[in-house]
Predicted model as a PDB file, atoms N, CA, C, CB and O in Angstrom, pLDDT in the B-factor column:
MODEL        1                                                                  
ATOM      1  N   MET A   1       5.260  44.588-294.432  1.00 82.00           N  
ATOM      2  CA  MET A   1       4.565  45.574-293.711  1.00 82.00           C  
ATOM      3  C   MET A   1       5.442  45.428-292.322  1.00 82.00           C  
ATOM      4  CB  MET A   1       2.837  45.283-293.608  1.00 82.00           C  
ATOM      5  O   MET A   1       5.722  44.336-291.828  1.00 82.00           O  
ATOM      6  N   ARG A   2       5.782  46.544-291.840  1.00 90.00           N  
ATOM      7  CA  ARG A   2       6.374  46.683-290.573  1.00 90.00           C  
ATOM      8  C   ARG A   2       5.678  47.519-289.629  1.00 90.00           C  
ATOM      9  CB  ARG A   2       7.628  47.149-290.709  1.00 90.00           C  
ATOM     10  O   ARG A   2       5.462  48.701-289.895  1.00 90.00           O  
ATOM     11  N   VAL A   3       5.235  46.881-288.319  1.00 94.00           N  
ATOM     12  CA  VAL A   3       4.312  47.643-287.527  1.00 94.00           C  
ATOM     13  C   VAL A   3       5.198  48.070-286.298  1.00 94.00           C  
ATOM     14  CB  VAL A   3       2.959  46.775-287.119  1.00 94.00           C  
ATOM     15  O   VAL A   3       5.914  47.227-285.757  1.00 94.00           O  
ATOM     16  N   LEU A   4       5.161  49.296-285.877  1.00 95.00           N  
ATOM     17  CA  LEU A   4       5.823  49.652-284.506  1.00 95.00           C  
ATOM     18  C   LEU A   4       4.836  49.900-283.626  1.00 95.00           C  
ATOM     19  CB  LEU A   4       6.747  50.849-284.504  1.00 95.00           C  
ATOM     20  O   LEU A   4       3.719  50.327-283.917  1.00 95.00           O  
ATOM     21  N   VAL A   5       5.387  49.537-282.147  1.00 96.00           N  
ATOM     22  CA  VAL A   5       4.596  49.836-281.061  1.00 96.00           C  
ATOM     23  C   VAL A   5       5.210  50.653-280.198  1.00 96.00           C  
ATOM     24  CB  VAL A   5       4.181  48.777-280.427  1.00 96.00           C  
ATOM     25  O   VAL A   5       6.408  50.427-280.027  1.00 96.00           O  
ATOM     26  N   ASP A   6       4.704  51.584-279.575  1.00 98.00           N  
ATOM     27  CA  ASP A   6       5.216  52.406-278.369  1.00 98.00           C  
ATOM     28  C   ASP A   6       4.641  51.881-277.062  1.00 98.00           C  
ATOM     29  CB  ASP A   6       4.823  53.950-278.509  1.00 98.00           C  
ATOM     30  O   ASP A   6       3.532  52.184-276.622  1.00 98.00           O  
ATOM     31  N   LEU A   7       5.541  51.038-276.475  1.00 97.00           N  
ATOM     32  CA  LEU A   7       4.983  50.414-275.062  1.00 97.00           C  
ATOM     33  C   LEU A   7       4.592  51.507-274.262  1.00 97.00           C  
ATOM     34  CB  LEU A   7       6.069  49.530-274.194  1.00 97.00           C  
ATOM     35  O   LEU A   7       3.647  51.317-273.496  1.00 97.00           O  
ATOM     36  N   ASP A   8       5.184  52.717-274.290  1.00 98.00           N  
ATOM     37  CA  ASP A   8       4.696  53.623-273.251  1.00 98.00           C  
ATOM     38  C   ASP A   8       3.373  54.179-273.306  1.00 98.00           C  
ATOM     39  CB  ASP A   8       5.501  54.654-273.173  1.00 98.00           C  
ATOM     40  O   ASP A   8       2.797  54.666-272.333  1.00 98.00           O  
ATOM     41  N   LEU A   9       2.820  54.078-274.678  1.00 98.00           N  
ATOM     42  CA  LEU A   9       1.644  54.464-274.785  1.00 98.00           C  
ATOM     43  C   LEU A   9       0.469  53.478-274.840  1.00 98.00           C  
ATOM     44  CB  LEU A   9       1.686  55.179-275.755  1.00 98.00           C  
ATOM     45  O   LEU A   9      -0.694  53.866-274.729  1.00 98.00           O  
ATOM     46  N   CYS A  10       0.820  52.144-275.022  1.00 98.00           N  
ATOM     47  CA  CYS A  10       0.162  50.924-274.920  1.00 98.00           C  
ATOM     48  C   CYS A  10      -0.645  50.987-273.592  1.00 98.00           C  
ATOM     49  CB  CYS A  10       1.173  49.734-274.983  1.00 98.00           C  
ATOM     50  O   CYS A  10      -0.007  51.260-272.575  1.00 98.00           O  
ATOM     51  N   GLN A  11      -1.896  50.778-273.502  1.00 97.00           N  
ATOM     52  CA  GLN A  11      -2.505  50.658-272.285  1.00 97.00           C  
ATOM     53  C   GLN A  11      -3.231  49.321-272.213  1.00 97.00           C  
ATOM     54  CB  GLN A  11      -3.402  51.802-272.058  1.00 97.00           C  
ATOM     55  O   GLN A  11      -3.918  49.102-271.215  1.00 97.00           O  
ATOM     56  N   GLY A  12      -3.139  48.371-273.214  1.00 97.00           N  
ATOM     57  CA  GLY A  12      -3.805  47.132-273.271  1.00 97.00           C  
ATOM     58  C   GLY A  12      -5.155  46.959-273.381  1.00 97.00           C  
ATOM     59  O   GLY A  12      -5.729  45.988-272.887  1.00 97.00           O  
ATOM     60  N   HIS A  13      -5.867  48.076-274.167  1.00 97.00           N  
ATOM     61  CA  HIS A  13      -7.212  47.874-274.532  1.00 97.00           C  
ATOM     62  C   HIS A  13      -7.628  46.843-275.370  1.00 97.00           C  
ATOM     63  CB  HIS A  13      -7.630  48.884-275.046  1.00 97.00           C  
ATOM     64  O   HIS A  13      -8.816  46.551-275.508  1.00 97.00           O  
ATOM     65  N   ALA A  14      -6.589  46.201-276.010  1.00 97.00           N  
ATOM     66  CA  ALA A  14      -6.992  44.937-277.140  1.00 97.00           C  
ATOM     67  C   ALA A  14      -7.705  45.482-278.319  1.00 97.00           C  
ATOM     68  CB  ALA A  14      -8.062  43.731-276.490  1.00 97.00           C  
ATOM     69  O   ALA A  14      -8.177  44.579-279.010  1.00 97.00           O  
ATOM     70  N   VAL A  15      -7.934  46.684-278.769  1.00 97.00           N  
ATOM     71  CA  VAL A  15      -8.676  47.004-279.860  1.00 97.00           C  
ATOM     72  C   VAL A  15      -7.795  46.380-281.018  1.00 97.00           C  
ATOM     73  CB  VAL A  15      -8.961  48.585-279.958  1.00 97.00           C  
ATOM     74  O   VAL A  15      -8.442  45.779-281.876  1.00 97.00           O  
ATOM     75  N   CYS A  16      -6.649  46.418-281.154  1.00 97.00           N  
ATOM     76  CA  CYS A  16      -5.760  45.848-282.157  1.00 97.00           C  
ATOM     77  C   CYS A  16      -5.978  44.425-281.934  1.00 97.00           C  
ATOM     78  CB  CYS A  16      -4.232  46.283-282.037  1.00 97.00           C  
ATOM     79  O   CYS A  16      -6.087  43.937-283.059  1.00 97.00           O  
ATOM     80  N   GLN A  17      -6.072  43.706-281.244  1.00 97.00           N  
ATOM     81  CA  GLN A  17      -6.373  42.195-281.306  1.00 97.00           C  
ATOM     82  C   GLN A  17      -7.612  41.787-281.584  1.00 97.00           C  
ATOM     83  CB  GLN A  17      -6.103  41.562-280.171  1.00 97.00           C  
ATOM     84  O   GLN A  17      -7.801  40.659-282.038  1.00 97.00           O  
ATOM     85  N   ASP A  18      -8.694  42.713-281.333  1.00 97.00           N  
ATOM     86  CA  ASP A  18      -9.845  42.499-281.945  1.00 97.00           C  
ATOM     87  C   ASP A  18     -10.040  42.743-283.522  1.00 97.00           C  
ATOM     88  CB  ASP A  18     -10.677  43.235-281.251  1.00 97.00           C  
ATOM     89  O   ASP A  18     -10.779  42.017-284.186  1.00 97.00           O  
ATOM     90  N   GLU A  19      -9.329  43.808-284.069  1.00 97.00           N  
ATOM     91  CA  GLU A  19      -9.273  44.136-285.491  1.00 97.00           C  
ATOM     92  C   GLU A  19      -8.463  43.180-286.216  1.00 97.00           C  
ATOM     93  CB  GLU A  19      -8.749  45.488-285.720  1.00 97.00           C  
ATOM     94  O   GLU A  19      -8.755  42.920-287.383  1.00 97.00           O  
ATOM     95  N   ALA A  20      -7.329  42.546-285.563  1.00 95.00           N  
ATOM     96  CA  ALA A  20      -6.397  41.518-286.274  1.00 95.00           C  
ATOM     97  C   ALA A  20      -5.915  40.859-285.329  1.00 95.00           C  
ATOM     98  CB  ALA A  20      -5.289  42.003-287.119  1.00 95.00           C  
ATOM     99  O   ALA A  20      -4.921  41.243-284.712  1.00 95.00           O  
ATOM    100  N   PRO A  21      -6.552  39.750-285.065  1.00 95.00           N  
ATOM    101  CA  PRO A  21      -6.185  38.693-284.146  1.00 95.00           C  
ATOM    102  C   PRO A  21      -4.710  37.798-284.750  1.00 95.00           C  
ATOM    103  CB  PRO A  21      -7.627  37.657-284.016  1.00 95.00           C  
ATOM    104  O   PRO A  21      -3.857  37.317-284.004  1.00 95.00           O  
ATOM    105  N   GLU A  22      -4.695  37.752-285.854  1.00 94.00           N  
ATOM    106  CA  GLU A  22      -3.499  37.167-286.393  1.00 94.00           C  
ATOM    107  C   GLU A  22      -2.311  37.812-286.147  1.00 94.00           C  
ATOM    108  CB  GLU A  22      -3.581  37.030-287.687  1.00 94.00           C  
ATOM    109  O   GLU A  22      -1.285  37.196-285.860  1.00 94.00           O  
ATOM    110  N   ALA A  23      -2.387  39.252-286.259  1.00 94.00           N  
ATOM    111  CA  ALA A  23      -1.220  40.125-286.076  1.00 94.00           C  
ATOM    112  C   ALA A  23      -0.784  40.617-284.557  1.00 94.00           C  
ATOM    113  CB  ALA A  23      -1.513  41.340-286.906  1.00 94.00           C  
ATOM    114  O   ALA A  23       0.380  40.885-284.257  1.00 94.00           O  
ATOM    115  N   PHE A  24      -1.746  40.681-283.777  1.00 96.00           N  
ATOM    116  CA  PHE A  24      -1.654  41.088-282.416  1.00 96.00           C  
ATOM    117  C   PHE A  24      -1.975  40.274-281.195  1.00 96.00           C  
ATOM    118  CB  PHE A  24      -2.363  42.080-282.335  1.00 96.00           C  
ATOM    119  O   PHE A  24      -2.910  39.507-281.423  1.00 96.00           O  
ATOM    120  N   HIS A  25      -1.587  40.206-280.191  1.00 97.00           N  
ATOM    121  CA  HIS A  25      -1.895  39.497-278.933  1.00 97.00           C  
ATOM    122  C   HIS A  25      -1.808  40.310-277.954  1.00 97.00           C  
ATOM    123  CB  HIS A  25      -1.116  38.415-278.637  1.00 97.00           C  
ATOM    124  O   HIS A  25      -0.662  40.718-277.765  1.00 97.00           O  
ATOM    125  N   VAL A  26      -2.791  40.798-277.082  1.00 97.00           N  
ATOM    126  CA  VAL A  26      -2.776  41.425-275.845  1.00 97.00           C  
ATOM    127  C   VAL A  26      -3.051  40.408-274.628  1.00 97.00           C  
ATOM    128  CB  VAL A  26      -3.796  42.542-275.892  1.00 97.00           C  
ATOM    129  O   VAL A  26      -4.190  40.003-274.394  1.00 97.00           O  
ATOM    130  N   PRO A  27      -1.984  40.043-273.908  1.00 96.00           N  
ATOM    131  CA  PRO A  27      -2.443  39.484-272.742  1.00 96.00           C  
ATOM    132  C   PRO A  27      -3.185  40.039-271.688  1.00 96.00           C  
ATOM    133  CB  PRO A  27      -1.582  39.089-272.259  1.00 96.00           C  
ATOM    134  O   PRO A  27      -3.198  41.258-271.518  1.00 96.00           O  
ATOM    135  N   LYS A  28      -3.835  39.226-270.928  1.00 94.00           N  
ATOM    136  CA  LYS A  28      -4.588  39.801-269.760  1.00 94.00           C  
ATOM    137  C   LYS A  28      -3.715  40.750-268.902  1.00 94.00           C  
ATOM    138  CB  LYS A  28      -5.130  38.644-268.851  1.00 94.00           C  
ATOM    139  O   LYS A  28      -2.640  40.300-268.505  1.00 94.00           O  
ATOM    140  N   HIS A  29      -4.045  41.938-268.595  1.00 93.00           N  
ATOM    141  CA  HIS A  29      -3.245  42.862-267.542  1.00 93.00           C  
ATOM    142  C   HIS A  29      -1.857  43.306-268.405  1.00 93.00           C  
ATOM    143  CB  HIS A  29      -2.804  41.892-265.937  1.00 93.00           C  
ATOM    144  O   HIS A  29      -0.937  43.855-267.799  1.00 93.00           O  
ATOM    145  N   GLY A  30      -1.765  43.046-269.804  1.00 95.00           N  
ATOM    146  CA  GLY A  30      -0.617  43.399-270.471  1.00 95.00           C  
ATOM    147  C   GLY A  30      -0.514  44.327-271.507  1.00 95.00           C  
ATOM    148  O   GLY A  30      -1.302  45.271-271.566  1.00 95.00           O  
ATOM    149  N   LYS A  31       0.339  44.170-272.300  1.00 97.00           N  
ATOM    150  CA  LYS A  31       0.595  45.221-273.403  1.00 97.00           C  
ATOM    151  C   LYS A  31       0.812  44.413-274.696  1.00 97.00           C  
ATOM    152  CB  LYS A  31       1.934  46.203-273.076  1.00 97.00           C  
ATOM    153  O   LYS A  31       1.246  43.261-274.723  1.00 97.00           O  
ATOM    154  N   VAL A  32       0.465  45.142-275.753  1.00 97.00           N  
ATOM    155  CA  VAL A  32       0.421  44.629-277.145  1.00 97.00           C  
ATOM    156  C   VAL A  32       1.705  43.748-277.406  1.00 97.00           C  
ATOM    157  CB  VAL A  32       0.340  45.863-278.201  1.00 97.00           C  
ATOM    158  O   VAL A  32       2.786  44.119-276.948  1.00 97.00           O  
ATOM    159  N   GLU A  33       1.585  42.481-278.205  1.00 96.00           N  
ATOM    160  CA  GLU A  33       2.672  41.735-278.494  1.00 96.00           C  
ATOM    161  C   GLU A  33       2.327  41.614-280.080  1.00 96.00           C  
ATOM    162  CB  GLU A  33       2.806  40.314-277.575  1.00 96.00           C  
ATOM    163  O   GLU A  33       1.232  41.134-280.374  1.00 96.00           O  
ATOM    164  N   ILE A  34       3.035  41.947-280.909  1.00 94.00           N  
ATOM    165  CA  ILE A  34       3.123  41.769-282.304  1.00 94.00           C  
ATOM    166  C   ILE A  34       3.662  40.458-282.885  1.00 94.00           C  
ATOM    167  CB  ILE A  34       3.887  42.785-282.770  1.00 94.00           C  
ATOM    168  O   ILE A  34       4.851  40.138-282.919  1.00 94.00           O  
ATOM    169  N   ARG A  35       2.477  39.642-283.401  1.00 91.00           N  
ATOM    170  CA  ARG A  35       2.927  38.429-283.937  1.00 91.00           C  
ATOM    171  C   ARG A  35       3.449  38.367-285.253  1.00 91.00           C  
ATOM    172  CB  ARG A  35       1.991  37.593-283.884  1.00 91.00           C  
ATOM    173  O   ARG A  35       4.622  38.056-285.464  1.00 91.00           O  
ATOM    174  N   ASP A  36       2.384  38.736-286.432  1.00 82.00           N  
ATOM    175  CA  ASP A  36       2.770  38.685-287.676  1.00 82.00           C  
ATOM    176  C   ASP A  36       2.104  39.816-288.484  1.00 82.00           C  
ATOM    177  CB  ASP A  36       2.506  37.381-288.180  1.00 82.00           C  
ATOM    178  O   ASP A  36       0.910  39.594-288.686  1.00 82.00           O  
ATOM    179  N   ALA A  37       2.484  40.765-288.905  1.00 71.00           N  
ATOM    180  CA  ALA A  37       1.763  42.036-289.435  1.00 71.00           C  
ATOM    181  C   ALA A  37       1.857  41.720-291.075  1.00 71.00           C  
ATOM    182  CB  ALA A  37       2.613  43.647-288.913  1.00 71.00           C  
ATOM    183  O   ALA A  37       1.198  42.487-291.776  1.00 71.00           O  
ATOM    184  N   ALA A  38       2.558  40.742-291.708  1.00 75.00           N  
ATOM    185  CA  ALA A  38       2.882  40.865-293.201  1.00 75.00           C  
ATOM    186  C   ALA A  38       1.998  39.630-293.942  1.00 75.00           C  
ATOM    187  CB  ALA A  38       4.671  40.692-293.477  1.00 75.00           C  
ATOM    188  O   ALA A  38       2.418  38.979-294.899  1.00 75.00           O  
ATOM    189  N   GLY A  39       0.838  39.471-293.373  1.00 71.00           N  
ATOM    190  CA  GLY A  39      -0.020  38.441-294.299  1.00 71.00           C  
ATOM    191  C   GLY A  39      -0.226  38.785-295.352  1.00 71.00           C  
ATOM    192  O   GLY A  39       0.406  39.663-295.939  1.00 71.00           O  
ATOM    193  N   ASP A  40      -1.381  37.998-295.894  1.00 79.00           N  
ATOM    194  CA  ASP A  40      -1.923  38.280-297.148  1.00 79.00           C  
ATOM    195  C   ASP A  40      -2.701  39.847-297.146  1.00 79.00           C  
ATOM    196  CB  ASP A  40      -2.954  37.023-297.494  1.00 79.00           C  
ATOM    197  O   ASP A  40      -2.701  40.545-296.132  1.00 79.00           O  
ATOM    198  N   PRO A  41      -3.277  40.223-298.281  1.00 85.00           N  
ATOM    199  CA  PRO A  41      -3.738  41.549-298.456  1.00 85.00           C  
ATOM    200  C   PRO A  41      -4.920  41.810-297.455  1.00 85.00           C  
ATOM    201  CB  PRO A  41      -4.161  41.771-299.939  1.00 85.00           C  
ATOM    202  O   PRO A  41      -5.027  42.944-296.989  1.00 85.00           O  
ATOM    203  N   GLN A  42      -5.699  40.954-297.142  1.00 85.00           N  
ATOM    204  CA  GLN A  42      -6.718  41.051-296.243  1.00 85.00           C  
ATOM    205  C   GLN A  42      -6.326  41.088-294.848  1.00 85.00           C  
ATOM    206  CB  GLN A  42      -7.568  40.052-296.443  1.00 85.00           C  
ATOM    207  O   GLN A  42      -7.052  41.730-294.089  1.00 85.00           O  
ATOM    208  N   SER A  43      -5.127  40.409-294.302  1.00 90.00           N  
ATOM    209  CA  SER A  43      -4.527  40.670-293.210  1.00 90.00           C  
ATOM    210  C   SER A  43      -4.027  41.877-293.073  1.00 90.00           C  
ATOM    211  CB  SER A  43      -3.708  39.895-293.009  1.00 90.00           C  
ATOM    212  O   SER A  43      -4.152  42.447-291.990  1.00 90.00           O  
ATOM    213  N   GLN A  44      -3.450  42.415-294.010  1.00 92.00           N  
ATOM    214  CA  GLN A  44      -2.639  43.765-293.985  1.00 92.00           C  
ATOM    215  C   GLN A  44      -3.676  44.857-293.819  1.00 92.00           C  
ATOM    216  CB  GLN A  44      -1.732  44.034-295.392  1.00 92.00           C  
ATOM    217  O   GLN A  44      -3.415  45.878-293.182  1.00 92.00           O  
ATOM    218  N   ALA A  45      -5.018  44.616-294.471  1.00 94.00           N  
ATOM    219  CA  ALA A  45      -6.117  45.464-294.380  1.00 94.00           C  
ATOM    220  C   ALA A  45      -6.595  45.738-292.773  1.00 94.00           C  
ATOM    221  CB  ALA A  45      -7.262  44.795-295.259  1.00 94.00           C  
ATOM    222  O   ALA A  45      -6.853  46.822-292.252  1.00 94.00           O  
ATOM    223  N   ASP A  46      -6.622  44.507-292.224  1.00 95.00           N  
ATOM    224  CA  ASP A  46      -6.938  44.331-290.832  1.00 95.00           C  
ATOM    225  C   ASP A  46      -5.844  45.095-289.715  1.00 95.00           C  
ATOM    226  CB  ASP A  46      -6.976  42.725-290.616  1.00 95.00           C  
ATOM    227  O   ASP A  46      -6.108  45.753-288.709  1.00 95.00           O  
ATOM    228  N   VAL A  47      -4.793  44.805-290.193  1.00 95.00           N  
ATOM    229  CA  VAL A  47      -3.446  45.649-289.339  1.00 95.00           C  
ATOM    230  C   VAL A  47      -3.588  46.995-289.567  1.00 95.00           C  
ATOM    231  CB  VAL A  47      -1.824  45.293-289.858  1.00 95.00           C  
ATOM    232  O   VAL A  47      -3.529  47.707-288.564  1.00 95.00           O  
ATOM    233  N   ARG A  48      -3.786  47.605-290.792  1.00 96.00           N  
ATOM    234  CA  ARG A  48      -4.064  49.005-290.956  1.00 96.00           C  
ATOM    235  C   ARG A  48      -5.259  49.571-290.206  1.00 96.00           C  
ATOM    236  CB  ARG A  48      -4.240  49.258-292.338  1.00 96.00           C  
ATOM    237  O   ARG A  48      -5.219  50.709-289.740  1.00 96.00           O  
ATOM    238  N   ARG A  49      -6.340  48.770-290.087  1.00 97.00           N  
ATOM    239  CA  ARG A  49      -7.522  49.166-289.361  1.00 97.00           C  
ATOM    240  C   ARG A  49      -7.337  49.156-287.769  1.00 97.00           C  
ATOM    241  CB  ARG A  49      -8.666  48.221-289.772  1.00 97.00           C  
ATOM    242  O   ARG A  49      -7.986  49.853-286.989  1.00 97.00           O  
ATOM    243  N   ALA A  50      -6.185  48.107-287.379  1.00 97.00           N  
ATOM    244  CA  ALA A  50      -5.998  48.078-286.023  1.00 97.00           C  
ATOM    245  C   ALA A  50      -5.314  49.193-285.624  1.00 97.00           C  
ATOM    246  CB  ALA A  50      -5.374  46.962-285.602  1.00 97.00           C  
ATOM    247  O   ALA A  50      -5.558  49.764-284.561  1.00 97.00           O  
ATOM    248  N   VAL A  51      -4.214  49.651-286.640  1.00 97.00           N  
ATOM    249  CA  VAL A  51      -3.424  50.848-286.143  1.00 97.00           C  
ATOM    250  C   VAL A  51      -4.100  52.180-286.221  1.00 97.00           C  
ATOM    251  CB  VAL A  51      -2.171  50.968-286.904  1.00 97.00           C  
ATOM    252  O   VAL A  51      -3.774  53.133-285.514  1.00 97.00           O  
ATOM    253  N   ARG A  52      -5.118  52.203-287.171  1.00 98.00           N  
ATOM    254  CA  ARG A  52      -6.024  53.439-287.021  1.00 98.00           C  
ATOM    255  C   ARG A  52      -7.025  53.735-285.702  1.00 98.00           C  
ATOM    256  CB  ARG A  52      -6.921  53.372-288.213  1.00 98.00           C  
ATOM    257  O   ARG A  52      -7.296  54.805-285.156  1.00 98.00           O  
ATOM    258  N   TYR A  53      -7.483  52.316-285.395  1.00 98.00           N  
ATOM    259  CA  TYR A  53      -8.099  52.560-284.379  1.00 98.00           C  
ATOM    260  C   TYR A  53      -7.606  52.344-282.983  1.00 98.00           C  
ATOM    261  CB  TYR A  53      -9.043  52.023-284.565  1.00 98.00           C  
ATOM    262  O   TYR A  53      -8.448  52.365-282.085  1.00 98.00           O  
ATOM    263  N   CYS A  54      -6.444  52.154-282.709  1.00 98.00           N  
ATOM    264  CA  CYS A  54      -5.715  52.274-281.498  1.00 98.00           C  
ATOM    265  C   CYS A  54      -6.122  53.512-280.531  1.00 98.00           C  
ATOM    266  CB  CYS A  54      -4.274  52.372-281.888  1.00 98.00           C  
ATOM    267  O   CYS A  54      -5.724  54.646-280.798  1.00 98.00           O  
ATOM    268  N   PRO A  55      -6.886  53.264-279.462  1.00 97.00           N  
ATOM    269  CA  PRO A  55      -7.384  54.458-278.629  1.00 97.00           C  
ATOM    270  C   PRO A  55      -6.143  55.367-278.069  1.00 97.00           C  
ATOM    271  CB  PRO A  55      -8.288  53.880-277.333  1.00 97.00           C  
ATOM    272  O   PRO A  55      -6.266  56.550-277.753  1.00 97.00           O  
ATOM    273  N   THR A  56      -5.045  54.689-278.005  1.00 98.00           N  
ATOM    274  CA  THR A  56      -3.888  55.422-277.624  1.00 98.00           C  
ATOM    275  C   THR A  56      -2.725  55.818-278.367  1.00 98.00           C  
ATOM    276  CB  THR A  56      -3.454  54.864-276.777  1.00 98.00           C  
ATOM    277  O   THR A  56      -1.740  56.388-277.898  1.00 98.00           O  
ATOM    278  N   GLN A  57      -2.956  55.388-279.871  1.00 98.00           N  
ATOM    279  CA  GLN A  57      -1.968  55.707-280.858  1.00 98.00           C  
ATOM    280  C   GLN A  57      -0.690  55.111-280.702  1.00 98.00           C  
ATOM    281  CB  GLN A  57      -1.785  57.035-280.921  1.00 98.00           C  
ATOM    282  O   GLN A  57       0.327  55.572-281.220  1.00 98.00           O  
ATOM    283  N   ALA A  58      -0.735  53.925-279.879  1.00 98.00           N  
ATOM    284  CA  ALA A  58       0.611  53.331-279.668  1.00 98.00           C  
ATOM    285  C   ALA A  58       1.152  52.704-281.005  1.00 98.00           C  
ATOM    286  CB  ALA A  58       0.544  52.217-278.521  1.00 98.00           C  
ATOM    287  O   ALA A  58       2.350  52.459-281.147  1.00 98.00           O  
ATOM    288  N   LEU A  59       0.274  52.472-281.914  1.00 97.00           N  
ATOM    289  CA  LEU A  59       0.829  51.564-283.189  1.00 97.00           C  
ATOM    290  C   LEU A  59       0.967  52.555-284.168  1.00 97.00           C  
ATOM    291  CB  LEU A  59      -0.185  50.299-283.777  1.00 97.00           C  
ATOM    292  O   LEU A  59       0.332  53.609-284.157  1.00 97.00           O  
ATOM    293  N   SER A  60       1.836  52.212-285.061  1.00 96.00           N  
ATOM    294  CA  SER A  60       2.140  52.929-286.333  1.00 96.00           C  
ATOM    295  C   SER A  60       2.896  51.956-287.389  1.00 96.00           C  
ATOM    296  CB  SER A  60       3.067  54.234-285.995  1.00 96.00           C  
ATOM    297  O   SER A  60       3.619  51.007-287.085  1.00 96.00           O  
ATOM    298  N   ILE A  61       2.597  52.361-288.587  1.00 94.00           N  
ATOM    299  CA  ILE A  61       3.379  51.455-289.799  1.00 94.00           C  
ATOM    300  C   ILE A  61       4.437  52.420-290.143  1.00 94.00           C  
ATOM    301  CB  ILE A  61       2.389  51.008-291.299  1.00 94.00           C  
ATOM    302  O   ILE A  61       4.359  53.632-290.342  1.00 94.00           O  
ATOM    303  N   ALA A  62       5.479  51.587-290.170  1.00 90.00           N  
ATOM    304  CA  ALA A  62       6.778  52.463-290.559  1.00 90.00           C  
ATOM    305  C   ALA A  62       6.698  53.041-292.033  1.00 90.00           C  
ATOM    306  CB  ALA A  62       8.180  51.515-290.462  1.00 90.00           C  
ATOM    307  O   ALA A  62       5.988  52.539-292.905  1.00 90.00           O  
ATOM    308  N   ALA A  63       7.376  53.975-292.186  1.00 77.00           N  
ATOM    309  CA  ALA A  63       7.329  54.763-293.202  1.00 77.00           C  
ATOM    310  C   ALA A  63       7.774  53.994-294.523  1.00 77.00           C  
ATOM    311  CB  ALA A  63       8.125  55.927-292.881  1.00 77.00           C  
ATOM    312  O   ALA A  63       8.626  53.110-294.437  1.00 77.00           O  
ATOM    313  N   GLY A  64       7.309  54.264-295.509  1.00 68.00           N  
ATOM    314  CA  GLY A  64       7.562  53.456-296.755  1.00 68.00           C  
ATOM    315  C   GLY A  64       6.756  51.777-296.844  1.00 68.00           C  
ATOM    316  O   GLY A  64       6.951  50.907-297.693  1.00 68.00           O  
ATOM    317  N   GLU A  65       6.084  51.755-295.982  1.00 54.00           N  
ATOM    318  CA  GLU A  65       5.300  50.398-295.787  1.00 54.00           C  
ATOM    319  C   GLU A  65       3.988  50.411-296.227  1.00 54.00           C  
ATOM    320  CB  GLU A  65       5.217  49.969-294.393  1.00 54.00           C  
ATOM    321  O   GLU A  65       3.290  49.403-296.120  1.00 54.00           O  
TER     322      GLU A  65                                                      
ENDMDL                                                                          
END                                                                             
């Protein structure tokens, strides 16, 4: 699974980190950093939920993933 981030859209709300802390990190007053989005099936479900709930739609999953 390949996750893409548009840092111009990211506002650091950290919803992604709340949904999938193993895959995303948002430093205080910062923008999302992608750690590892290719984990086990449960982790991938968490990543998909994080992408879906991103309030600024800064995250996406690459086509074909």
